[in-house]
N, C-alpha and C positions, 0 to 999 in steps of 0.2 A: 751452454749445457743447461738443461731444464730439469728440475726435480718436481715430482708430482706426489702430493700427500693425499691419499684417499681415506675416507672415513664414512661410517654410516651403515655398513652391512650388518647382517645378523639373521636371526631366526624369527619368522613371522608366520602367523596362521593365514590360510587362504582368505582372501578378502581384505587383508590388512594392508598397511602402508609402511613404507620406509623412505627415507630421504638420504641419498648419497651425496657426499661433498668431495670436491677435489680442489686443492690449492696448488697453483703453479708458482714456482720461484726459480731464481737463477739468472743467468745472463742471456738475454734475448732482446731483439729489437721490437718484435710484436708477436702476438699469438693470433693466428688467422682463424683456426677452427679448434673448438674444444668439443669433446664427445665422450660417449660411453659405449664400450663394446662388452660383450659377455661371451663366456664359453662354458657350456654345460659338459658334463662327463661324456666322452665319446662323440662329441659334436665339434664342428668347426666354430671358431670365433666368428661372431656376427656383430654388425653395427646395430646398436639399439637406438641411439639418438645422437645427433650432433648439432652444433649451433655455430654459425659463422660470426665474423666480427660485426656484422650488421644486425645480428640478433635473429637471423632467419633459421628456424629449426627444420630438421628432417627426422623422421621417425621410422623405425621398423614397423611394418604394417600391423603386426600382432600386438603392438603396445600403444597404438594410436588411441587416444581417448582415455588412456589409463596412466601413461607416463608423461611428465612434463620436464623438459630440459630448460634450464635458465643459466644465465651467465652474469657475473659481476665483473665487468671488464676493468673497473678501477682496482679491484683486488686480484685479478687473474684467477678467479674462482669459477667453477662450474658445478651445477647441482642437478640431480635427477630425482624428482619427486615421483615415487612409484605408488600408485593406488590400485585397489582391486587386484592385488597380487594373486597369481595363480601358481600352482605347483610347477608348471612348465617354465616359470620365470626363474626357477632355481638355477644358479650358475655363479661363476666367479665374474664379477663386473670390473672392468678395467677402464680407468680414465685414460684419455689420449688427447694429445694436442699436436697440431701442426703449427710450428712457429718458425720465425725467421730470425737469424742473426746475421753478422756481417759475412758469414760464409755461405749463406743461402737458406733454403727452406729445409726443415727437418721434421720428422715425426718422432714422437716419444710416447712411451706407455708407462703407466703406473704399475705397481706390484699386484694390484687386484684386491678386491674385497669380496668375501663370500656372502651371497644372499641365498637363504634357504627358506622356501615357502612350504610349510608342512603343518599338518594338524597333529 
């Protein structure tokens, strides 16, 4: 079982920056993929960015060049640096991991942290 602790959300003006953090803990053999999804009111949850165990990132097209995902594998932490934020980035952001234990591969989600971009 994995526990995910997210932090870093809040209210920011357009053009501002925020940094989200997520720390994974619990019983697992390895964490293969760490990522961030978001869900805005009335919209489906979408993948914002993810990073694999080799450090290779993937990004949602609309955040490329503005967001940077990074990972500290020694601490099982993942970060999302968000710059040049826009009102359309407003959403609840969820940390997610795909991890392995002795029972196989699993996906787990955090509780979410609110990001609001508004003047």
